[in-house]
Each structure stands twice: as C-alpha cells, then as structure tokens.
DSSP file (Angstrom, degrees, kcal/mol; ACC not computed):
  #  RESIDUE AA STRUCTURE BP1 BP2  ACC     N-H-->O    O-->H-N    N-H-->O    O-->H-N    TCO  KAPPA ALPHA  PHI   PSI    X-CA   Y-CA   Z-CA
    1    1 A M     >        0   0    0      0, 0.0     4,-1.2     0, 0.0     3,-0.1   0.000 360.0 360.0 360.0 -42.8   18.4 -146.3  -34.1
    2    2 A I  H  >  +     0   0    0      1,-0.2     4,-2.6     2,-0.2     5,-0.2   0.858 360.0  59.8 -71.3 -32.8   16.1 -144.4  -36.5
    3    3 A R  H  > S+     0   0    0      1,-0.2     4,-2.1     2,-0.2    -1,-0.2   0.861 104.5  50.9 -61.3 -37.1   14.0 -147.5  -37.3
    4    4 A E  H  4 S+     0   0    0      2,-0.2    -1,-0.2     1,-0.2    -2,-0.2   0.863 110.9  48.5 -67.9 -36.1   13.2 -147.8  -33.6
    5    5 A I  H  < S+     0   0    0     -4,-1.2    -2,-0.2     1,-0.2    -1,-0.2   0.916 116.0  43.2 -69.0 -45.7   12.1 -144.2  -33.4
    6    6 A L  H >< S+     0   0    0     -4,-2.6     3,-1.4     1,-0.2     2,-0.2   0.848  79.7 174.4 -72.0 -35.4    9.9 -144.5  -36.6
    7    7 A G  T 3<  -     0   0    0     -4,-2.1    -1,-0.2    -5,-0.2    50,-0.2  -0.457  68.6 -33.3  60.7-125.7    8.3 -147.8  -35.8
    8    8 A S  T 3  S+     0   0    0     -2,-0.2     2,-0.3    -4,-0.1    -1,-0.2  -0.085 119.2  72.4-120.4  36.3    5.7 -148.5  -38.5
    9    9 A D  S <  S-     0   0    0     -3,-1.4    48,-0.3    46,-0.0     2,-0.2  -0.857  83.4 -90.4-137.6 174.4    4.5 -145.0  -39.3
   10   10 A F        -     0   0    0     -2,-0.3     2,-0.3    46,-0.1    46,-0.2  -0.596  42.4-173.0 -80.5 145.9    5.5 -141.7  -41.0
   11   11 A M  E     -A   55   0A   0     44,-1.8    44,-3.0    -2,-0.2     2,-0.1  -0.998  32.9-100.3-144.3 142.1    7.3 -139.1  -38.8
   12   12 A D  E >>  -A   54   0A   0     -2,-0.3     4,-1.8    42,-0.2     3,-0.6  -0.384  31.9-135.6 -55.7 128.4    8.3 -135.5  -39.3
   13   13 A C  H 3> S+     0   0    0     40,-2.7     4,-2.4     1,-0.3     5,-0.2   0.849 103.4  57.2 -59.5 -35.5   12.0 -135.6  -40.1
   14   14 A E  H 3> S+     0   0    0     39,-0.4     4,-2.0     1,-0.2    -1,-0.3   0.865 106.0  50.2 -68.3 -31.7   12.7 -132.7  -37.8
   15   15 A K  H <> S+     0   0    0     -3,-0.6     4,-2.1     2,-0.2    -1,-0.2   0.873 110.6  49.9 -67.4 -38.0   11.2 -134.6  -34.9
   16   16 A V  H  X S+     0   0    0     -4,-1.8     4,-2.2     2,-0.2    -2,-0.2   0.907 111.4  48.3 -67.3 -41.3   13.3 -137.6  -35.7
   17   17 A K  H  X S+     0   0    0     -4,-2.4     4,-3.0     2,-0.2    -2,-0.2   0.888 110.0  52.5 -61.4 -42.9   16.4 -135.5  -35.8
   18   18 A E  H  X S+     0   0    0     -4,-2.0     4,-1.8    -5,-0.2    -2,-0.2   0.899 110.4  47.8 -66.3 -40.1   15.5 -133.8  -32.5
   19   19 A I  H  X S+     0   0    0     -4,-2.1     4,-0.7     2,-0.2    -2,-0.2   0.907 112.9  47.9 -60.8 -47.3   15.1 -137.2  -30.9
   20   20 A C  H ><>S+     0   0    0     -4,-2.2     5,-2.2     2,-0.2     3,-0.8   0.909 110.9  50.9 -61.9 -45.3   18.4 -138.4  -32.2
   21   21 A R  H ><5S+     0   0    0     -4,-3.0     3,-1.6     1,-0.2    -1,-0.2   0.891 105.9  56.1 -58.6 -38.8   20.2 -135.2  -31.1
   22   22 A S  H 3<5S+     0   0    0     -4,-1.8    -1,-0.2     1,-0.3    -2,-0.2   0.724 105.1  53.4 -68.1 -19.6   18.7 -135.6  -27.6
   23   23 A K  T <<5S-     0   0    0     -3,-0.8    -1,-0.3    -4,-0.7    -2,-0.2   0.432 127.6-101.2 -92.7  -1.7   20.3 -139.1  -27.5
   24   24 A G  T < 5S+     0   0    0     -3,-1.6     2,-0.3     1,-0.3    -3,-0.2   0.598  71.9 145.1  97.6  11.1   23.7 -137.6  -28.4
   25   25 A Y      < -     0   0    0     -5,-2.2    -1,-0.3    -8,-0.1     2,-0.1  -0.620  42.2-132.0 -86.5 143.4   23.9 -138.3  -32.1
   26   26 A K     >  -     0   0    0     -2,-0.3     4,-2.0     1,-0.1     5,-0.2  -0.455  27.1-105.1 -89.2 167.3   25.6 -135.8  -34.4
   27   27 A K  H  > S+     0   0    0      1,-0.2     4,-2.2     2,-0.2     5,-0.2   0.880 121.0  50.6 -59.7 -41.7   24.1 -134.6  -37.6
   28   28 A S  H  > S+     0   0    0      1,-0.2     4,-2.1     2,-0.2    -1,-0.2   0.862 108.5  52.4 -66.9 -35.3   26.5 -136.7  -39.7
   29   29 A E  H  > S+     0   0    0      2,-0.2     4,-2.2     1,-0.2    -1,-0.2   0.835 109.3  49.1 -65.8 -36.4   25.7 -139.8  -37.7
   30   30 A I  H  X S+     0   0    0     -4,-2.0     4,-2.4     2,-0.2    -2,-0.2   0.928 111.5  49.3 -68.0 -44.6   22.0 -139.3  -38.3
   31   31 A R  H  X S+     0   0    0     -4,-2.2     4,-1.7     2,-0.2    -2,-0.2   0.907 113.3  47.6 -59.1 -43.9   22.5 -138.9  -42.0
   32   32 A E  H  X S+     0   0    0     -4,-2.1     4,-2.7     1,-0.2    -1,-0.2   0.899 111.5  48.6 -61.7 -45.4   24.6 -142.0  -42.1
   33   33 A A  H  X S+     0   0    0     -4,-2.2     4,-2.2     2,-0.2     6,-0.3   0.857 106.5  58.1 -67.0 -36.8   22.1 -144.0  -40.1
   34   34 A K  H  <>S+     0   0    0     -4,-2.4     5,-2.2     2,-0.2    -1,-0.2   0.908 112.7  40.5 -58.2 -44.2   19.2 -142.8  -42.3
   35   35 A T  H ><5S+     0   0    0     -4,-1.7     3,-1.3     1,-0.2    -2,-0.2   0.945 116.1  46.9 -71.3 -50.1   21.0 -144.2  -45.3
   36   36 A S  H 3<5S+     0   0    0     -4,-2.7    -2,-0.2     1,-0.3    -1,-0.2   0.767 112.3  51.2 -67.9 -25.1   22.3 -147.5  -43.8
   37   37 A E  T 3<5S-     0   0    0     -4,-2.2    -1,-0.3    -5,-0.2    -2,-0.2   0.391 112.2-116.9 -94.1   5.5   18.9 -148.3  -42.2
   38   38 A G  T < 5 +     0   0    0     -3,-1.3     2,-0.2     1,-0.2    -3,-0.2   0.762  50.8 169.7  72.5  25.6   17.0 -147.8  -45.5
   39   39 A I      < -     0   0    0     -5,-2.2     2,-0.2    -6,-0.3    -1,-0.2  -0.545  16.8-156.1 -75.5 135.1   14.9 -144.9  -44.3
   40   40 A K  E     -B   56   0A   0     16,-2.7    16,-2.1    -2,-0.2     2,-0.4  -0.701   5.0-132.7-109.8 164.0   13.0 -143.2  -47.1
   41   41 A T  E     -B   55   0A   0     -2,-0.2     2,-0.4    14,-0.2    14,-0.2  -0.922  15.5-173.3-119.9 142.5   11.6 -139.7  -47.3
   42   42 A F  E     -B   54   0A   0     12,-2.4    12,-3.2    -2,-0.4     2,-0.6  -0.997  15.9-143.2-133.1 134.2    8.2 -138.4  -48.5
   43   43 A C  E     -B   53   0A   0     -2,-0.4     2,-0.5    10,-0.2    10,-0.2  -0.902  10.2-160.4-105.2 125.6    7.2 -134.7  -49.0
   44   44 A L  E     -B   52   0A   0      8,-2.9     8,-2.0    -2,-0.6     2,-0.5  -0.898   8.1-163.3 -99.8 123.6    3.8 -133.8  -48.0
   45   45 A V  E     -B   51   0A   0     -2,-0.5     6,-0.2     6,-0.2     5,-0.0  -0.943   8.5-142.3-117.5 125.3    2.6 -130.5  -49.6
   46   46 A S    >   -     0   0    0      4,-2.7     3,-1.8    -2,-0.5     6,-0.0  -0.274  33.4-101.9 -71.4 165.9   -0.4 -128.6  -48.2
   47   47 A P  T 3  S+     0   0    0      0, 0.0    -1,-0.1     0, 0.0    -2,-0.0   0.791 125.5  55.0 -58.6 -27.8   -2.9 -126.8  -50.5
   48   48 A E  T 3  S-     0   0    0      2,-0.1    -2,-0.0     1,-0.0    -3,-0.0   0.498 123.9-105.1 -84.9  -2.0   -1.1 -123.5  -49.6
   49   49 A G    <   +     0   0    0     -3,-1.8     2,-0.2     1,-0.3    -1,-0.0   0.479  69.6 148.0  96.2   0.4    2.2 -125.0  -50.7
   50   50 A K        -     0   0    0     -5,-0.0    -4,-2.7     1,-0.0     2,-0.3  -0.542  35.9-145.7 -73.9 135.9    3.7 -125.6  -47.2
   51   51 A R  E     - B   0  45A   0     -2,-0.2     2,-0.4    -6,-0.2    -6,-0.2  -0.786  18.7-175.5-107.5 144.0    6.0 -128.6  -47.2
   52   52 A K  E     - B   0  44A   0     -8,-2.0    -8,-2.9    -2,-0.3     2,-0.6  -0.987  17.8-144.5-135.4 127.2    6.6 -131.2  -44.5
   53   53 A W  E     - B   0  43A   0     -2,-0.4   -40,-2.7   -10,-0.2   -39,-0.4  -0.823  17.9-165.9 -97.9 125.8    9.2 -133.9  -45.0
   54   54 A L  E     -AB  12  42A   0    -12,-3.2   -12,-2.4    -2,-0.6     2,-0.3  -0.865   7.1-150.1-110.6 140.7    8.3 -137.3  -43.5
   55   55 A W  E     +AB  11  41A   0    -44,-3.0   -44,-1.8    -2,-0.4     2,-0.3  -0.825  23.4 163.2-107.0 150.5   10.6 -140.2  -42.9
   56   56 A F  E     - B   0  40A   0    -16,-2.1   -16,-2.7    -2,-0.3   -46,-0.1  -0.989  42.6-114.3-160.3 164.7    9.5 -143.9  -42.9
   57   57 A V    >>  -     0   0    0     -2,-0.3     4,-2.0   -48,-0.3     3,-0.6  -0.933  31.1-148.1-105.9 113.5   10.7 -147.5  -43.2
   58   58 A P  H 3> S+     0   0    0      0, 0.0     4,-2.5     0, 0.0     5,-0.2   0.870  91.5  48.7 -55.8 -48.4    9.2 -148.7  -46.5
   59   59 A E  H 3> S+     0   0    0      1,-0.2     4,-1.9     2,-0.2     5,-0.1   0.849 112.6  48.8 -65.9 -33.0    8.7 -152.4  -45.6
   60   60 A R  H <> S+     0   0    0     -3,-0.6     4,-1.7     2,-0.2    -1,-0.2   0.847 110.6  50.1 -73.0 -32.6    6.9 -151.4  -42.3
   61   61 A I  H  X>S+     0   0    0     -4,-2.0     4,-3.3     2,-0.2     5,-0.5   0.896 110.1  50.9 -69.7 -39.8    4.6 -148.9  -44.0
   62   62 A W  H  X5S+     0   0    0     -4,-2.5     4,-2.2    -5,-0.2     5,-0.2   0.908 109.7  50.5 -64.5 -38.5    3.7 -151.5  -46.6
   63   63 A E  H  <5S+     0   0    0     -4,-1.9    -1,-0.2    -5,-0.2     4,-0.2   0.887 118.2  39.5 -62.1 -38.0    2.9 -154.0  -43.9
   64   64 A K  H  <5S+     0   0    0     -4,-1.7    -2,-0.2     1,-0.1    -1,-0.2   0.931 134.5  15.2 -79.3 -45.8    0.7 -151.5  -42.2
   65   65 A Y  H  <5S+     0   0    0     -4,-3.3    -3,-0.2    -5,-0.1    -2,-0.2   0.529 102.6  84.1-110.3  -9.4   -1.0 -149.8  -45.1
   66   66 A G     <<       0   0    0     -4,-2.2    -3,-0.1    -5,-0.5    -1,-0.1   0.593 360.0 360.0 -80.0  -8.4   -0.5 -152.1  -48.1
   67   67 A G              0   0    0     -5,-0.2    -1,-0.1    -4,-0.2    -4,-0.1   0.487 360.0 360.0  87.7 360.0   -3.4 -154.3  -47.3
C-alpha cells in the first residue's frame, strides 16, 4: 500500500500517514506495512535546524536518481 503512494520519489512521512489514514488504515497497520514493504526513512534538516522526515522505496530511488 505505501509503495503505491510513494511511487519513485521521496514523500513527507506525515503526508503518507495522512493518505493511509484516509483509506482506513490504523497507526499500527501503517507501521507494519512500512517495515514489511521495505520503506526507508531519511531526515532532511534545514539550515535553521528544522527537520522533515521523508519516506522512500530504496530500489525505486536508486533507479530514478542513481544514474
């Protein structure tokens, strides 16, 4: 389910969770799916120290950006 949402790009984890919840998934189901689908997390930090957590599918990111 999460792989379909992410496609081949990075996405704010809060947006992913919001989409999943709108489809009726519970917090525990989202967490379970993230693990079972091999979704990884990346933390982007602004110069001011603000953090944004992004989720991605490693092999799809590599295909898109790995050259």
